[in-house]
C-alpha angles and dihedrals in degrees: 000000000000089000091050091050092050093049095051092045087055094050098036093104093052098034095099091051085071090064102033097084125074093261093050094046092049094047097047092039091053092051092043091053091054092051094044091053089060097051135072113258123234096020136117110280134197113201112200115205087014096174110189093346101264095142093038087057092049093051093047092048088058093055105273137113121238147189123198128208126189137165091228119080088200092057092046090052091055091045091056090051092049096045109021091167092061130071123248131183141175115243149106127268097234092070110031117196094222136099123254117280096012104134137057093201139022127195138179122184121192095337107085093083091064094054109108094200106042092167092053092048093052092048088055091047090053091049097052095044119093117239105278091023120135135224128202125186128185115192145144116306127209109247139144088265099048093051090080097044097086091054092050091048092049089054090049090052093051093052091048098248107175100210132133111270096002110133144071105283102152088245118178125232112211133215119214094251093046096055092041089055091052091052093050093046089054089056102259120144133197087043115185129179129191140158128243142170116051091163097072121194095237095060118110114259100259092045092045092052091051092045090051092054094052095037096099090052092048093049092049103038108016104028093154087075094058116110099225136046122213119203127183138180145165133237105232120251114254 
């Protein structure tokens, strides 16, 4: 995780450039919409791997309150600038600095794959959620396309390409059944898993535009080709 922290500290000042253009706004907005649809509105949210606070901002704009946690001090600094009314802190998801049953909702977008102890993280998520609270995670899925991504990122790291997410971080790509099993083992019920995002941000413009047009069809009929997997669950009522 030290390497992940160092990388995101290095790219913190350019991170938002990734989502400022039309492609970036569409991609992150599409993922955010999936996650939002799985969470209660107007509650108290914890966003794990919050980055610069993009999803914290989205949740607050829809009437909720939110706290963001990230391993990168640089990202947290930008999050505080983006959402000064929300709380942000530096930390790791395997030991959360919050009391039991604090949050109504818990989200993690594009960070779960970096977590070395997924079971430990989900146990902590379960602990800090209130009974009846919900969790939604969007992360990298294992597909025929994503199998080549780590190799490409390793090459980018070796040539010194300074780009968000480019590097060898031992990230894990999840199948539907694998992430569903982790959620159930942590104690969550009403577990659901789906795929989203065929139009990935890193695609070249002509390919991205085509992927965006067919994305609804892919997600409905060929979901195993989608780049990300979204999993959700509920902490049982007491």
